[in-house]
C-alpha positions as CSV (number, residue, x, y, z in Angstrom):
1,M,11.4,-116.1,55.6
2,I,15.2,-116.3,56.2
3,V,16.1,-117.6,59.7
4,S,19.3,-116.2,61.2
5,D,22.0,-118.5,62.6
6,F,21.2,-117.0,66.0
7,E,17.5,-117.9,65.8
8,K,18.4,-121.4,64.5
9,C,20.7,-122.1,67.4
10,L,18.0,-121.0,69.9
11,R,15.4,-123.3,68.2
12,D,17.7,-126.3,68.1
13,F,19.5,-126.0,71.4
14,N,17.0,-127.6,73.7
15,K,13.7,-129.5,73.5
16,Q,12.5,-129.1,77.1
17,P,11.3,-126.0,78.8
18,I,13.7,-123.8,80.7
19,H,12.1,-122.1,83.7
20,I,13.7,-118.8,84.9
21,I,11.2,-118.0,87.7
22,G,11.9,-119.5,91.1
23,G,9.3,-122.0,92.2
24,V,8.0,-122.6,88.7
25,N,8.7,-126.0,87.2
26,S,5.9,-126.7,84.8
27,Q,4.5,-125.3,81.6
28,F,1.1,-125.5,83.3
29,D,2.1,-122.8,85.8
30,Y,1.8,-120.1,83.1
31,V,-1.1,-118.1,81.8
32,S,-1.1,-115.8,78.8
33,L,-1.5,-112.1,79.3
34,D,-2.4,-109.6,76.6
35,L,-1.3,-106.0,77.2
36,S,-1.5,-105.0,73.6
37,I,-3.6,-102.2,72.0
38,N,-5.9,-104.9,70.8
39,N,-7.1,-105.9,74.3
40,D,-10.3,-103.9,74.9
41,E,-10.3,-104.9,78.6
42,L,-7.5,-102.5,79.2
43,N,-9.7,-99.5,78.1
44,R,-11.8,-100.0,81.3
45,F,-9.1,-98.8,83.7
46,D,-6.0,-96.7,84.0
47,I,-3.2,-99.0,82.8
48,T,-0.6,-96.3,83.7
49,N,-1.4,-96.8,87.4
50,P,0.9,-99.7,88.5
51,K,-1.4,-100.7,91.4
52,I,-4.5,-100.9,89.2
53,L,-2.6,-102.8,86.5
54,E,-1.2,-105.2,89.1
55,T,-4.7,-105.9,90.3
56,Y,-5.7,-106.7,86.8
57,I,-2.8,-109.0,86.2
58,A,-3.4,-110.8,89.5
59,S,-7.0,-111.4,88.4
60,V,-5.8,-113.0,85.2
61,V,-3.4,-115.3,87.1
62,R,-6.0,-116.1,89.7
63,K,-8.7,-117.0,87.1
64,G,-6.3,-119.2,85.3
65,N,-5.3,-120.9,88.6
66,K,-1.6,-120.3,87.6
67,K,1.5,-118.9,89.1
68,V,2.9,-116.6,86.4
69,A,1.4,-114.5,83.6
70,Y,3.5,-114.3,80.4
71,G,3.5,-112.4,77.2
72,G,4.6,-109.3,75.4
73,Y,7.0,-110.3,72.6
74,N,6.5,-108.1,69.5
75,E,3.4,-106.6,71.3
76,V,2.3,-103.1,70.5
77,R,1.4,-101.4,73.8
78,N,-0.1,-98.1,74.9
79,I,1.5,-98.1,78.3
80,Y,4.7,-96.5,77.2
81,S,3.0,-93.3,76.0
82,R,3.1,-92.0,79.6
83,S,6.9,-91.6,79.5
84,T,9.1,-89.2,77.5
85,H,11.7,-92.0,77.6
86,F,9.7,-93.6,74.7
87,Y,7.6,-90.8,73.2
88,R,8.5,-89.3,69.9
89,E,6.5,-86.8,67.8
90,S,6.5,-89.1,64.8
91,K,4.3,-92.2,65.3
92,L,6.8,-94.1,63.2
93,D,9.6,-93.3,65.6
94,E,7.6,-93.7,68.8
95,R,8.8,-96.7,70.8
96,N,5.8,-98.9,71.7
97,I,6.7,-102.4,70.4
98,H,8.0,-104.7,73.1
99,L,11.1,-106.7,72.3
100,G,11.3,-109.0,75.3
101,L,9.2,-111.6,77.1
102,D,7.5,-110.4,80.3
103,L,6.9,-112.8,83.2
104,W,4.6,-111.3,85.8
105,C,4.6,-112.5,89.4
106,N,5.3,-111.2,93.0
107,A,8.0,-108.8,94.0
108,G,10.9,-110.6,95.7
109,T,10.5,-113.7,93.5
110,P,14.0,-115.1,92.5
111,V,14.9,-115.1,88.8
112,L,17.2,-117.7,87.4
113,A,19.9,-118.0,84.7
114,A,18.6,-119.9,81.7
115,L,22.0,-121.1,80.7
116,N,25.6,-121.1,81.9
117,G,27.3,-117.8,81.3
118,T,29.1,-114.8,82.7
119,V,28.0,-111.4,84.0
120,H,28.5,-109.0,81.1
121,S,27.2,-105.8,82.9
122,F,24.7,-104.4,85.3
123,K,23.1,-101.0,86.0
124,N,20.2,-99.3,87.6
125,N,18.3,-97.6,84.7
126,T,16.4,-95.0,86.6
127,A,14.4,-93.1,83.9
128,F,10.7,-93.2,84.4
129,G,9.3,-96.3,82.7
130,D,12.8,-97.8,82.3
131,Y,14.1,-101.1,83.6
132,G,15.3,-100.1,87.0
133,P,18.0,-102.6,88.2
134,T,19.2,-104.6,85.2
135,V,21.6,-107.5,84.7
136,I,23.0,-108.7,81.4
137,L,24.5,-112.2,81.0
138,E,26.7,-113.3,78.2
139,H,26.1,-116.8,76.8
140,Q,27.4,-119.0,74.0
141,I,25.7,-121.8,72.0
142,E,27.5,-123.6,69.2
143,G,29.9,-120.8,68.9
144,V,27.2,-118.1,68.8
145,I,27.7,-115.5,71.4
146,F,24.6,-113.6,72.6
147,Y,23.2,-111.8,75.7
148,A,20.3,-112.2,78.0
149,L,18.9,-109.1,79.7
150,Y,17.1,-109.3,83.0
151,G,15.2,-106.1,83.7
152,H,13.0,-104.8,86.6
153,L,14.9,-106.4,89.4
154,S,15.3,-105.2,93.0
155,L,18.0,-102.9,94.2
156,A,19.4,-105.6,96.3
157,S,20.0,-107.7,93.2
158,L,22.9,-105.4,92.2
159,E,24.6,-105.3,95.6
160,T,26.7,-108.5,95.4
161,I,26.9,-109.2,91.6
162,Q,30.4,-109.0,90.0
163,L,31.4,-108.2,86.5
164,G,32.7,-111.3,84.7
165,G,31.3,-113.5,87.4
166,I,30.5,-117.1,86.3
167,V,26.8,-118.0,86.4
168,A,25.5,-121.6,86.1
169,K,22.2,-122.5,84.7
170,G,19.6,-122.2,87.5
171,D,21.6,-119.8,89.6
172,V,19.8,-116.8,91.1
173,V,20.5,-113.8,88.9
174,G,18.4,-111.4,91.1
175,Y,15.0,-110.8,92.6
176,L,12.0,-109.0,91.2
177,G,11.6,-105.4,92.2
178,D,8.4,-103.5,92.9
179,A,7.0,-100.3,91.3
180,S,9.1,-98.1,93.6
181,V,12.4,-99.2,91.9
182,N,11.5,-101.0,88.7
183,G,10.4,-98.1,86.5
184,D,6.9,-97.8,88.0
185,Y,5.4,-101.2,86.8
186,P,3.8,-104.1,88.5
187,P,6.4,-106.6,89.5
188,H,7.7,-108.6,86.6
189,L,10.8,-109.9,84.8
190,H,11.6,-108.4,81.4
191,Y,13.7,-111.2,79.7
192,Q,15.3,-110.3,76.4
193,L,17.7,-112.1,74.1
194,I,20.1,-109.8,72.2
195,Q,22.7,-110.8,69.6
196,D,24.4,-107.4,69.2
197,L,24.4,-105.0,72.2
198,E,25.6,-102.2,70.0
199,G,28.0,-101.0,72.7
200,A,25.3,-100.9,75.4
201,Y,26.3,-101.6,79.0
202,G,23.9,-102.7,81.6
203,D,21.1,-101.6,79.3
204,Y,19.6,-102.2,75.9
205,K,16.3,-100.9,74.5
206,G,13.4,-103.2,75.3
207,V,10.9,-101.3,73.2
208,T,11.3,-100.4,69.6
209,S,9.5,-98.3,66.9
210,I,7.7,-99.1,63.7
211,N,10.7,-97.7,61.8
212,N,13.1,-100.1,63.6
213,R,10.8,-103.0,64.2
214,V,12.2,-105.5,61.5
215,K,15.8,-104.9,62.4
216,D,15.3,-105.0,66.1
217,L,13.2,-108.2,66.0
218,V,16.0,-109.9,64.1
219,N,18.6,-108.8,66.7
220,C,16.2,-109.7,69.6
221,P,14.4,-112.9,68.6
222,D,11.5,-114.4,70.7
223,P,12.9,-115.6,74.0
224,N,10.5,-118.5,73.9
225,L,12.6,-120.0,71.1
226,L,15.1,-120.8,74.0
227,L,12.8,-121.2,77.0
228,K,10.0,-123.2,75.3
229,I,7.6,-122.5,78.2
230,Y,4.5,-122.1,75.9
């Protein structure tokens, strides 16, 4: 398998975990969460209801005695079928493969910059099932420029942010929103690394299709290559 320069720079950049959820400082604070089509537990309740899904996620966190549930990269999910934003008549074109890392915890939790960078863009993506308030930071490692998308934030997160603003590692990027503003999901951060935004501004697809899976996974490698939290 050929490893891109982007992926290699992420692998080699740091050896220690980078925590982007406020109040979380240890790898032992995370528990794995499976929201894929392969998790039979999800067939027992209505995963399209954010309150019911939030209760399930909270139970996973509680049973693990952890603070944050994580997962989702390259995960095929059924939850997106509820929204025309993702649905296509052809199964090969339907978008149901997740391109980011989800970190599930309480609304209002601060989310932090993983690296030094600048504010590239921000936007409230209001389509049903979309990100809601979103911030994109621009970073550079060893001459490689790339972007980090923070999705499902609160409305207040966009009130004081400035385009081109300088952000230091550990600075607060925003705060997690609730289902009323974040696309109708339980509170969580969608964190996605992107090499080429393809002209997008304040937005970039976080879910892809079978037809585009290989290309999009290369452009959006696993965020844990950088974060190293599990």
